[in-house]
PASE-926793 format. One record per residue (C-alpha): x, y, z; residue number from 1. Coordinates in nm, 2 decimals. Each point is the difference from the previous one (the first is absolute). Example, Ala and Ser with C-alpha at 12.3 -4.5 7.8 and 13.67 -1.06 7.14 Angstrom:
2
> px|py|pz|resi
> 1.23|-0.45|0.78|1
> 0.14|0.34|-0.07|2
//
This chain:
495
> px|py|pz|resi
> 3.08|1.04|-2.57|1
> -0.25|-0.24|0.17|2
> 0.10|-0.22|0.28|3
> -0.07|-0.38|-0.04|4
> -0.24|-0.16|0.23|5
> 0.25|-0.23|0.18|6
> 0.22|0.32|0.08|7
> -0.31|0.16|0.14|8
> -0.08|-0.31|0.23|9
> 0.35|0.01|0.11|10
> 0.02|0.36|0.09|11
> -0.33|-0.01|0.18|12
> 0.07|-0.31|0.20|13
> -0.26|-0.23|-0.16|14
> 0.19|-0.23|-0.19|15
> -0.09|-0.36|0.07|16
> -0.27|0.06|0.27|17
> -0.24|-0.28|-0.11|18
> -0.12|-0.06|0.35|19
> -0.35|-0.04|0.16|20
> -0.13|0.33|0.16|21
> -0.32|-0.16|0.15|22
> -0.09|0.20|0.31|23
> 0.10|0.35|-0.10|24
> -0.36|0.09|-0.09|25
> -0.20|-0.27|0.18|26
> 0.00|0.22|0.32|27
> -0.16|0.29|-0.19|28
> -0.28|-0.19|-0.17|29
> -0.24|-0.01|0.28|30
> -0.02|0.34|0.17|31
> -0.23|-0.03|0.30|32
> -0.35|0.14|-0.06|33
> -0.03|0.16|0.33|34
> 0.31|0.20|-0.05|35
> -0.12|0.12|-0.35|36
> -0.32|0.10|0.15|37
> 0.14|0.19|0.28|38
> 0.16|0.25|-0.24|39
> -0.23|-0.01|-0.30|40
> -0.34|0.06|0.18|41
> 0.12|0.34|0.14|42
> 0.19|0.12|-0.30|43
> -0.16|0.19|-0.28|44
> 0.29|0.10|-0.22|45
> 0.29|0.25|-0.04|46
> -0.19|0.31|-0.10|47
> -0.07|0.17|-0.33|48
> 0.24|-0.05|-0.30|49
> 0.22|0.30|-0.11|50
> 0.08|0.04|-0.36|51
> 0.36|-0.05|-0.11|52
> 0.16|0.29|-0.18|53
> 0.20|-0.26|-0.21|54
> -0.33|-0.14|-0.11|55
> 0.07|-0.36|0.12|56
> -0.15|-0.11|0.33|57
> -0.25|0.19|0.21|58
> 0.07|-0.10|0.38|59
> -0.12|0.09|0.34|60
> 0.19|0.27|0.19|61
> 0.33|-0.12|0.15|62
> 0.05|-0.28|-0.27|63
> 0.27|-0.02|-0.25|64
> 0.09|-0.21|-0.30|65
> 0.32|-0.10|-0.18|66
> 0.01|-0.13|-0.37|67
> 0.19|-0.34|0.01|68
> -0.02|-0.11|-0.36|69
> -0.14|0.18|-0.31|70
> -0.07|-0.16|-0.33|71
> 0.26|0.11|-0.25|72
> 0.19|0.24|0.24|73
> 0.16|-0.22|0.27|74
> 0.20|-0.31|-0.12|75
> 0.04|-0.36|0.10|76
> 0.34|-0.12|0.12|77
> 0.08|-0.13|-0.33|78
> -0.06|0.34|-0.16|79
> -0.33|-0.04|-0.15|80
> -0.27|0.25|0.04|81
> -0.24|-0.08|0.28|82
> -0.31|-0.18|-0.14|83
> -0.35|0.14|0.06|84
> -0.37|-0.09|0.01|85
> 0.02|-0.07|0.37|86
> -0.24|-0.24|0.18|87
> 0.01|-0.24|0.31|88
> 0.30|0.03|0.24|89
> 0.13|-0.14|0.32|90
> 0.27|0.12|0.25|91
> 0.24|-0.25|0.16|92
> 0.27|0.05|0.27|93
> 0.36|-0.04|-0.11|94
> 0.23|-0.15|0.27|95
> 0.22|0.31|-0.02|96
> -0.30|0.23|0.11|97
> -0.08|0.12|-0.35|98
> -0.32|-0.08|-0.18|99
> -0.08|-0.19|-0.31|100
> -0.30|0.09|-0.20|101
> -0.13|-0.24|-0.26|102
> -0.19|0.19|-0.27|103
> -0.24|-0.12|-0.29|104
> 0.00|0.14|-0.33|105
> -0.34|-0.03|-0.17|106
> 0.14|0.02|-0.36|107
> -0.24|-0.16|-0.26|108
> 0.20|0.02|-0.31|109
> 0.35|-0.10|-0.12|110
> 0.36|0.06|0.13|111
> 0.04|0.33|-0.20|112
> -0.32|0.17|0.15|113
> 0.01|0.28|0.24|114
> 0.06|-0.11|0.35|115
> 0.12|-0.35|-0.10|116
> 0.22|-0.18|0.24|117
> 0.35|-0.06|-0.15|118
> 0.06|-0.36|-0.13|119
> 0.30|-0.08|0.24|120
> 0.18|-0.32|-0.08|121
> -0.15|-0.31|0.18|122
> -0.30|0.18|0.11|123
> -0.23|-0.02|-0.30|124
> -0.31|-0.21|-0.02|125
> -0.10|0.09|-0.35|126
> 0.18|0.23|-0.25|127
> -0.31|0.16|-0.14|128
> -0.14|0.17|0.31|129
> 0.11|0.30|0.20|130
> -0.15|-0.06|0.35|131
> 0.17|-0.11|0.30|132
> 0.13|0.08|0.35|133
> 0.29|0.22|0.13|134
> 0.16|-0.02|0.36|135
> 0.09|0.34|0.16|136
> 0.22|0.05|0.28|137
> -0.03|0.31|0.21|138
> 0.11|0.14|0.34|139
> -0.22|-0.03|0.30|140
> -0.13|0.36|-0.10|141
> -0.08|-0.10|-0.36|142
> 0.30|0.14|-0.18|143
> 0.10|-0.19|-0.32|144
> 0.30|-0.22|0.03|145
> -0.05|-0.23|-0.32|146
> -0.26|-0.16|-0.22|147
> 0.04|-0.32|-0.20|148
> -0.21|-0.24|-0.19|149
> -0.19|-0.29|0.18|150
> -0.17|-0.15|-0.29|151
> -0.07|0.12|-0.36|152
> -0.19|-0.13|-0.31|153
> -0.32|-0.05|0.20|154
> -0.32|0.20|-0.09|155
> -0.23|0.24|0.17|156
> 0.14|-0.06|0.36|157
> -0.28|0.15|0.20|158
> 0.02|-0.07|0.37|159
> 0.10|-0.33|0.20|160
> 0.08|-0.06|0.36|161
> 0.27|-0.08|0.26|162
> 0.08|-0.34|0.13|163
> 0.06|-0.11|0.36|164
> 0.34|-0.13|-0.13|165
> 0.08|0.36|-0.10|166
> -0.04|0.02|-0.38|167
> -0.23|0.16|-0.24|168
> -0.25|-0.17|-0.23|169
> -0.07|0.22|-0.31|170
> -0.32|-0.04|-0.18|171
> -0.07|0.03|-0.38|172
> -0.33|0.16|-0.07|173
> -0.04|-0.14|-0.34|174
> -0.09|-0.32|-0.18|175
> 0.16|0.10|-0.34|176
> 0.25|-0.20|-0.18|177
> 0.06|-0.26|0.27|178
> 0.04|0.24|0.28|179
> -0.22|0.02|0.32|180
> 0.22|-0.15|0.25|181
> 0.18|0.07|0.35|182
> 0.37|0.04|0.02|183
> 0.21|0.00|0.30|184
> 0.28|0.26|0.09|185
> 0.23|-0.01|0.27|186
> 0.14|0.34|0.12|187
> 0.26|-0.14|0.22|188
> 0.17|-0.27|-0.23|189
> 0.01|0.16|-0.35|190
> 0.15|-0.31|-0.14|191
> -0.32|-0.19|0.09|192
> -0.17|0.21|-0.26|193
> 0.18|-0.14|-0.30|194
> -0.18|-0.19|-0.26|195
> -0.36|0.10|0.09|196
> -0.27|-0.26|-0.03|197
> -0.38|0.04|0.06|198
> -0.16|-0.16|0.31|199
> -0.25|-0.21|-0.20|200
> -0.15|-0.15|0.31|201
> -0.17|0.34|0.09|202
> -0.18|0.00|-0.34|203
> -0.01|0.21|-0.31|204
> -0.24|0.31|0.01|205
> -0.01|0.35|0.02|206
> 0.18|0.02|0.34|207
> -0.02|0.31|0.21|208
> 0.11|-0.03|0.35|209
> 0.04|-0.28|0.26|210
> 0.07|-0.06|0.37|211
> 0.14|-0.30|0.19|212
> -0.13|-0.14|0.33|213
> 0.35|-0.05|0.20|214
> -0.14|-0.28|0.21|215
> -0.17|-0.22|-0.28|216
> 0.20|0.14|-0.28|217
> -0.32|0.03|-0.19|218
> 0.01|0.27|-0.29|219
> -0.32|0.21|-0.08|220
> 0.01|0.17|-0.34|221
> -0.21|0.27|-0.17|222
> -0.10|0.02|-0.35|223
> -0.06|0.34|-0.19|224
> -0.19|-0.12|-0.31|225
> -0.33|0.03|-0.20|226
> -0.20|-0.21|-0.24|227
> -0.08|-0.15|0.26|228
> 0.13|0.19|0.30|229
> 0.28|-0.13|0.21|230
> -0.01|-0.19|0.33|231
> 0.20|-0.09|0.31|232
> 0.22|-0.31|-0.01|233
> 0.14|-0.21|0.28|234
> 0.31|-0.21|-0.03|235
> 0.06|-0.27|0.27|236
> 0.34|-0.14|-0.01|237
> 0.08|-0.38|-0.03|238
> 0.13|-0.20|0.27|239
> 0.37|0.07|0.08|240
> -0.01|0.36|-0.14|241
> 0.24|0.20|0.23|242
> -0.01|0.33|-0.14|243
> 0.35|0.11|-0.12|244
> 0.14|0.23|-0.27|245
> -0.02|-0.18|-0.34|246
> -0.22|-0.29|0.13|247
> -0.32|0.10|-0.17|248
> 0.13|-0.02|-0.35|249
> 0.12|-0.35|0.06|250
> -0.35|-0.13|0.05|251
> -0.20|-0.16|-0.28|252
> -0.31|0.18|-0.15|253
> -0.24|-0.23|0.20|254
> 0.17|0.01|0.35|255
> -0.21|0.11|0.27|256
> -0.36|0.12|-0.06|257
> -0.11|0.32|-0.18|258
> -0.37|0.10|0.05|259
> -0.23|0.29|-0.06|260
> -0.21|0.18|0.26|261
> -0.36|-0.05|0.02|262
> -0.20|0.20|0.26|263
> -0.35|-0.06|0.12|264
> -0.23|0.23|0.18|265
> -0.21|-0.06|0.31|266
> -0.26|-0.17|-0.22|267
> 0.26|-0.24|-0.14|268
> -0.02|0.17|-0.35|269
> 0.31|0.03|-0.21|270
> 0.13|0.36|0.01|271
> 0.08|0.05|-0.38|272
> 0.16|0.35|0.04|273
> 0.16|0.16|0.30|274
> -0.13|0.33|-0.12|275
> -0.36|-0.10|0.13|276
> 0.12|0.07|0.34|277
> -0.02|0.37|0.11|278
> -0.04|-0.01|0.39|279
> 0.32|-0.02|0.20|280
> 0.01|-0.31|0.22|281
> -0.16|-0.22|-0.27|282
> 0.12|-0.35|0.06|283
> -0.01|-0.30|-0.24|284
> 0.09|-0.36|0.04|285
> 0.29|-0.12|-0.21|286
> 0.06|-0.32|-0.17|287
> 0.27|-0.09|-0.26|288
> -0.05|-0.16|-0.34|289
> 0.29|-0.18|-0.13|290
> 0.16|0.10|-0.33|291
> 0.15|-0.28|-0.21|292
> 0.12|0.17|-0.32|293
> 0.25|0.23|0.16|294
> 0.18|0.08|-0.34|295
> -0.33|0.12|-0.13|296
> 0.02|-0.22|-0.30|297
> -0.39|-0.03|-0.01|298
> -0.07|0.37|0.05|299
> 0.03|0.25|0.29|300
> 0.01|-0.16|0.35|301
> -0.25|0.25|0.12|302
> -0.26|-0.14|-0.24|303
> -0.05|-0.28|0.26|304
> -0.37|-0.07|0.12|305
> -0.13|0.09|0.34|306
> 0.26|0.27|0.09|307
> -0.01|0.37|0.12|308
> 0.14|0.27|-0.22|309
> 0.05|0.36|0.03|310
> 0.12|0.29|-0.23|311
> 0.36|0.11|0.05|312
> 0.12|-0.23|0.29|313
> 0.33|0.18|0.10|314
> 0.22|0.00|0.30|315
> 0.04|-0.28|0.26|316
> 0.17|0.01|0.35|317
> 0.04|-0.25|0.28|318
> -0.04|0.14|0.36|319
> -0.20|-0.07|0.31|320
> -0.04|-0.36|-0.09|321
> -0.17|0.03|-0.33|322
> 0.02|0.15|-0.36|323
> -0.10|0.35|-0.08|324
> -0.13|0.02|-0.37|325
> -0.09|0.31|-0.21|326
> -0.28|0.02|-0.23|327
> 0.06|0.33|-0.18|328
> -0.33|0.06|-0.19|329
> -0.37|-0.05|0.02|330
> -0.30|0.16|-0.14|331
> -0.13|0.17|0.32|332
> 0.33|0.11|0.14|333
> 0.36|0.02|-0.07|334
> 0.18|-0.28|0.18|335
> -0.02|-0.24|0.28|336
> 0.24|-0.16|0.25|337
> -0.09|-0.37|0.12|338
> 0.16|-0.20|0.26|339
> 0.02|-0.38|-0.02|340
> 0.02|-0.20|0.31|341
> 0.12|-0.35|-0.08|342
> -0.08|-0.13|0.34|343
> -0.36|0.10|-0.02|344
> -0.01|-0.04|-0.39|345
> -0.17|0.34|-0.01|346
> 0.04|0.30|-0.23|347
> -0.10|0.34|0.17|348
> -0.04|0.34|-0.17|349
> 0.21|0.24|0.21|350
> 0.01|0.33|-0.20|351
> -0.20|0.17|-0.27|352
> 0.14|0.28|-0.23|353
> -0.05|0.28|-0.14|354
> 0.07|0.22|0.31|355
> 0.02|0.38|0.05|356
> 0.24|0.10|0.27|357
> 0.23|0.30|0.05|358
> -0.12|0.14|-0.33|359
> 0.12|-0.30|-0.20|360
> -0.22|-0.27|-0.18|361
> 0.18|-0.33|0.06|362
> -0.13|-0.28|-0.22|363
> 0.11|-0.32|-0.20|364
> 0.24|-0.17|0.23|365
> 0.28|-0.20|-0.16|366
> 0.31|-0.13|0.16|367
> -0.02|-0.04|0.38|368
> 0.25|-0.05|0.30|369
> -0.05|0.00|0.38|370
> 0.12|0.30|0.17|371
> 0.26|-0.04|0.29|372
> -0.21|0.20|0.24|373
> -0.32|-0.19|-0.07|374
> -0.26|0.00|-0.29|375
> 0.07|0.00|-0.37|376
> 0.15|0.20|-0.28|377
> -0.14|-0.01|-0.34|378
> 0.10|0.16|-0.33|379
> -0.28|0.11|-0.24|380
> -0.06|-0.02|-0.37|381
> -0.32|0.21|-0.09|382
> -0.13|0.22|-0.25|383
> 0.07|0.32|0.20|384
> 0.29|0.07|0.24|385
> 0.20|-0.29|0.13|386
> 0.11|-0.03|0.35|387
> 0.19|-0.20|0.25|388
> -0.26|-0.05|0.29|389
> -0.02|-0.15|0.34|390
> -0.27|-0.23|0.12|391
> -0.05|0.00|0.38|392
> -0.08|-0.32|0.20|393
> -0.38|0.10|-0.01|394
> 0.01|0.04|-0.37|395
> 0.03|0.39|-0.04|396
> 0.20|0.13|-0.29|397
> 0.23|0.29|0.02|398
> 0.24|0.15|-0.27|399
> 0.38|0.00|0.03|400
> 0.12|0.12|-0.33|401
> -0.15|0.11|-0.33|402
> 0.16|-0.04|-0.33|403
> 0.07|0.32|-0.20|404
> 0.14|-0.19|-0.29|405
> -0.32|-0.11|-0.18|406
> 0.08|-0.37|0.06|407
> -0.10|-0.26|0.28|408
> 0.18|-0.08|0.31|409
> 0.16|-0.35|0.02|410
> 0.17|-0.24|0.23|411
> -0.01|0.15|0.36|412
> 0.25|-0.18|0.22|413
> 0.15|0.11|0.34|414
> 0.37|-0.04|0.09|415
> 0.06|-0.26|0.24|416
> 0.03|0.24|0.28|417
> -0.33|0.17|-0.10|418
> 0.15|0.36|-0.03|419
> 0.00|0.02|-0.40|420
> -0.31|-0.08|-0.23|421
> 0.13|-0.08|-0.33|422
> -0.25|0.05|-0.29|423
> -0.01|0.04|-0.37|424
> -0.17|0.21|-0.27|425
> -0.07|-0.23|-0.28|426
> 0.08|0.22|-0.31|427
> 0.27|0.08|-0.10|428
> 0.12|-0.19|0.31|429
> 0.12|0.18|0.32|430
> 0.08|-0.18|0.34|431
> -0.04|0.24|0.29|432
> 0.11|-0.04|0.37|433
> -0.24|0.19|0.23|434
> 0.08|0.09|0.35|435
> -0.18|0.19|0.28|436
> -0.17|-0.02|0.34|437
> -0.15|-0.37|-0.04|438
> -0.23|-0.11|0.28|439
> 0.16|-0.25|0.24|440
> -0.14|-0.33|0.11|441
> 0.14|0.00|0.34|442
> 0.19|0.25|0.21|443
> 0.16|0.31|-0.15|444
> 0.28|-0.08|-0.24|445
> -0.11|-0.36|-0.04|446
> -0.13|-0.10|-0.33|447
> -0.12|-0.34|0.11|448
> 0.00|-0.33|-0.20|449
> -0.12|0.02|-0.36|450
> -0.24|-0.23|-0.20|451
> 0.15|-0.15|-0.31|452
> 0.16|0.20|-0.26|453
> 0.34|0.04|0.13|454
> 0.25|-0.18|0.22|455
> 0.06|-0.02|0.36|456
> 0.34|0.08|0.17|457
> 0.29|-0.16|-0.17|458
> 0.10|-0.19|0.31|459
> -0.32|-0.22|-0.04|460
> 0.13|-0.14|-0.33|461
> 0.15|-0.34|-0.04|462
> 0.32|0.03|-0.19|463
> 0.14|0.32|-0.14|464
> -0.11|0.25|-0.26|465
> 0.24|0.27|0.02|466
> -0.05|0.29|-0.26|467
> 0.27|0.26|0.10|468
> -0.02|0.34|-0.16|469
> 0.32|-0.03|-0.18|470
> 0.08|0.27|-0.25|471
> -0.30|-0.03|-0.22|472
> -0.24|0.30|-0.06|473
> -0.21|0.05|-0.30|474
> 0.05|0.34|-0.16|475
> -0.30|0.22|0.04|476
> -0.17|0.28|0.20|477
> -0.21|-0.04|0.31|478
> -0.25|0.25|0.14|479
> -0.09|0.06|0.34|480
> -0.29|0.21|0.11|481
> -0.18|0.10|0.32|482
> -0.36|0.03|-0.08|483
> -0.11|0.37|0.00|484
> 0.35|0.12|-0.06|485
> 0.24|0.07|-0.28|486
> 0.17|-0.30|-0.15|487
> 0.36|-0.08|0.03|488
> 0.21|-0.22|-0.23|489
> 0.30|-0.21|0.07|490
> 0.18|-0.20|-0.26|491
> 0.07|-0.36|0.03|492
> 0.38|-0.12|-0.02|493
> 0.12|-0.12|-0.33|494
> 0.11|-0.36|-0.03|495
//
């Protein structure tokens, strides 16, 4: 028998916690460049990947994984099979020391399709669609405690981004049937997710990912689209915007300013396509072209004149005082990473894919996150093998994991203490917790401060967000494996 949502909230200590959590991420959103460079420039990776006898993840020697959730095998707290088609994710600190992972499900069809998010009472945007978001609680080591619905009845929930006020903004990568919006999911206050409404001020388009400047509360959004290709948008908040859970959906569609990126080269000419840059350290000047028709009633927003576009704009992440943006595909190479510096109003090409390293071909970057020890982590979605890969501070790429499941990696995100890397395989939908001898930013045993993508210590919060373990554990089996050795299995506790 399923447990109703109010019982879950009461048992997990989350009932009635509708408080501002501003500050719990803000200290992590601007990791010092010097600290990142000190680790990244001397670090070239963890070594060759060792095939998994269970056929799931190839990892470097000394690393291990645990299956957290698996579509159709583990179950939600309410008793439904875990949904699938995993994509963007983020990890947050629960006040009791456990971890809350918010996970997108990129389901394009209806509520009865494979992998669809269950239509939980009060959490459904539209009855005819099967996408959405789940919230997963784990131990600090990544062992599943429970999973529940954050939002349902949305479509094609691809990536998104964390906010400085400690919530998740999930993005619909579609313009079909009135979709194409951003929704907010609060992992700490489950009641705040009732009656989901689109954030119309952020525009209607094929949203991919976003990141937030913690000082200015400006939001940068990527668009994965074609006919024409997508672009990068900037949303500047209206006067008086404070950045609190639920505040964005209360704004009118015309509040603040939504604008599209326009890059110019050294000659002052418009850069029509980011793919024309092949040389690392290419720098463009950036202006922003205001978008008036945010609901796309007169056609796609990306049809604006005088803007810069790219094929398959993907992940976005804020750290080091700017926005990292992924352009996953170009004719002459298989992906780029760009850094937008708002102070200088410049866009710089930092990394070019494809890369051959340790016997692996790493190409087509997608989701992106800052590593606790410096540099970046990307998931890939290419035509060949798909990887989790690191990018050092000087732009060098190294493999961390290879999918052996014939599907792309999604949603890399580190636990708040930097010891567990959560990542998904999209189809059918598996969430992994990966552990190993991660590099350290500071002295031995110190993981250092993280860039955005999780939360800071619970003591930094305003208010309380206790999410105690309670008695809830979803039924299912987890696997732990040390790379290069035989796999072992331990069963999760039944509810």
